[in-house]
N, C-alpha and C positions, 0 to 999 in steps of 0.2 A: 512674736510669731517668727522673727528672725533668729533669735536664738533657739525657738523650737524647731526650726527647720535645718539648722546647722548640720546634722547626721544625714540629711535626706539629698537624693541625687535629682539633679533637673534632668530634663530630657536628654539634652545633649551630654551631660556626665555619664548618665547611664548608658546610652548608646556607644560613647567613647570607651567606657570600661569593659564591655562586651564585644567590642571591635564589630558594630552593625552600623548601618545607616541610621540617622536620626528618623528619617521618613518610614523606614522599617518598624522602628518602636511605636511611631504615630499610628501605623497602620495595625500593629498589634492593640493598640489603644482603643481605636475605632471598633475592631473585632470583638473587644471584650476579653480579650486573653491577658494582657498585661496593663492594668489601669491604674493611673498615679493615686497615690493614697491621698494627696491634696491638690486641689486646683484653686488658685487665688481668683480674684475679682479680674486681675489682669491677664488671667488665662495661663499665667505660668502653672506647669505640672511638677510635681515633686513626687518622687518615688522613693520607698523606705528599703531598707537594707533587704528585708524578705523577698523585696520583688525583683532585687539582682538576681538571686538564686532561682526564681521561678523564670525569669528570663533566660538563663543559663539553661534550664530544663527545656523550654520551648525550643532555643536553637539546636539543643541536641538531638530532640525528637525530628526537629525540621532536617537535620542532616541524615536522620534515618528515613527521611521521605514518609514520616507520618503526616496525614493531611490534617489541615488545619482545624477542620471541623471535629476531629477525633482530640485532638490536643485540647481544645476547648471543653469538650464532654468531660475530659478526664480531670481539667484544672477544676470543673465544678464539683466534682468528686473524688479527690484523691484519696488514695488508701494503698498498702503495699499490695493487696489482691488486684484492685484494678490496674495499678501499675504494672504488673505481671501481665494480666490479660491484655493491656494496650500493647506491650512488646510482643507478646506471643502472636497477637493478632498481624502486627507489623512483620514479623518474622514469615507468617504465611505468606503476607501479601509480596515480600520480596522473593520469596522461592517461586511462586506465581510468575512474578515478572523475570525472574532467571530464566524458567522454563520457555516464558513467551520470546525472549530475546536470542535462547538457544535455537529456537525454532526458526526465528527469523535469520539468524546466522547461516543455519542450514540452508534456508532458501534463497539466501544472497550467494552461498557458495555454488548452489547448483545454477541458479542465475549468470554468474558470472563464468560458469563452465560452457554455458549454451552462447554466450557473447565471445567468448574466446575461439568458439568453433566457426562464427560468422568470418573470421580473416582468412580461412581456407576454403570458402565457396569458389565452385566451378561455375562462372556463370556462363548461360547459353548451351552448356552441355547437358544432355539428358540422359539419365542413369535410371537403372532399376534397383529399387532399393526395397529390403524386406523390413516391413515395419511392424513393431508390436501393436498388440491393441492399445487404442488410447480413448481419453475421455474428453467430450468438448461439451462446454456450456454453450447452448443456441438460443438467439433471439431472432424473431421474424426481421427479413432482411427487405431489400429495395424493390419496387415496381418500375418498370422502364419510364412510366410517366412521370415519376418523381422528381423535384429539381435536386439538385446538389445539395441545399440545406437540410431538404426532406430526409435525403438519403443519410446523411452525416447525423441525424438524431436517431437512428437505428444503432449508429455506434454508441452514440451517449447513453443510449437504453443498455447496451450490453455493459459497460462499465459500471454504469448505477446499481444494476441487478446484483453485480459482483462485489460492490463496495462493502457490505457486511460480511459477506462469507469470504472473502480474501481481502484483508486490508492491504496487503502488499501484494500488488500485481506485476506482472513482467508486462513488457511492451509488445509482445508477441499477441496476435489476434488474426482474424482474417474472414474471409467471405465463402460460402459454398456456392459456385456457380454451376449451372445446368450443362450436362454433358454435351448438348447441342453446340455450345461455344466453341468446341474442337472442331468442329465442321461447318460452322456458319460464321461469315464475315461481319455479322450484326455485332454490335457492341452488349455484352451481357453484364449485368451487375450482378451482385451477391444476392440470391434469394433467400439467404440466411447468413447472419453474423455468428462466428464464433470465438470460443476462448478456449485454447487448450488447459485441462485440468492436469496436476501432477498424478491426482489419484481422487476417487469419486468423494464426494462431501457428503454428509449425512442430511444436511438441509438445504441442497443445491441439487435440481434437475439437470440431468445429464444425459448425453447421448454417447453411446460406444460407437466407435470407428473400429472396424474388424481388423485383426492383423490380415497380414498378407503383402503381397508383391503390389508396391506403388511407382509408377513411372513418375519422374522427377525432374523438374525443370527449373533453374535458377535463374531469374532476370534483374536488371537494375531499371531505375527511373520509376515514375508514377505508375500505378496500375492502369489508371485513365488513359495515358499515352501511350502504354507499351504490351497491355495485355493481348491487344487482339493479335499481333503477329506472334507472341509467344505461344497463345493457345493454338493458333493453327500451326505452329510448327509441331507441337506435340500431337496435334490431331494427324498430320501427315506421318509422322514417325509410327502411330497406331496403324495406319493403313499399310505402309512400308512392310512393317513386320508382323502384320496381320494379327494385332493385340487388339482384344474385346474389352472396353471398358466396363468395369463392373460397380462404378461408383460415380457419383457427382465429381467436379473438380474442386478439389480444397486449397484455396488461395491464402498462403499465410504470409503478413507483413513482418519483414524480419529486420529490416533497417528503415525507420521512420522519423516521424517528427520528434520523439523521444531522443532517438540518438544522432540527427543531423539537422542543419537547417538547410542543406542544399538537396532539393528535390532529385536531381541526379542519381545522389548516392543512394537514394532510397532502394532497398531490394527485397523480392517477393520470391516465395517457393510456390511452384504449382506442383500437386499431386493428385493422381488417380490412379484408383485401384484397378488393375488388370487381370484377365484371365490367364 
């Protein structure tokens, strides 16, 4: 037997010849991709010369990101036609992946642009801003009687609902608060939670926020501890300038747990459409 196996490769020899880990070759054996030609009673595995070339094929296809299941299917039925079909399918897969990555890159560029704008925020200053039409995905918000944990679950629902439609999400989200919060000292929680969409998505219900003039105020710190005084400030501005609110209040979280561990660095934007 020793003389018969002198031209065969052990597992270690074949792995070394192809510059892969021995455990990788054993894994391919387990999957049925490259199985030894001979297995002795002591468990030693021996591979013949042709399997070296098959292993190099597997390595090449894996470098092209061909799935192992597709490789296994091809090895079971090798032919020039099937080889061409395998590579053509992988080319299509790569083209689709390139398109996906390009779209992600565009979203990242847009996101970075928005993050860069945060450094120039004028906190505490009320401004009248002309806003274009915007699209919001919305879920039901909080009731005053709910606990902090229960209110947090509404935010979890917002992100969970977006998981399939938007694999890449920005950290901006917010609450819609009743207009009464401008003129009432009571604390108002978000009656709805929203996530701003860059554009309408076919499989996602959304609400259109009309274009128009929006009274805008930025403040720092947590919403829980700083919203009342800033909502009051916005309400007083409306009264002093005889401005009539035409919408509920949009509270957008601009800097939060995604961007800082310091709650005093949190930042929010209050917006309300006025006549």
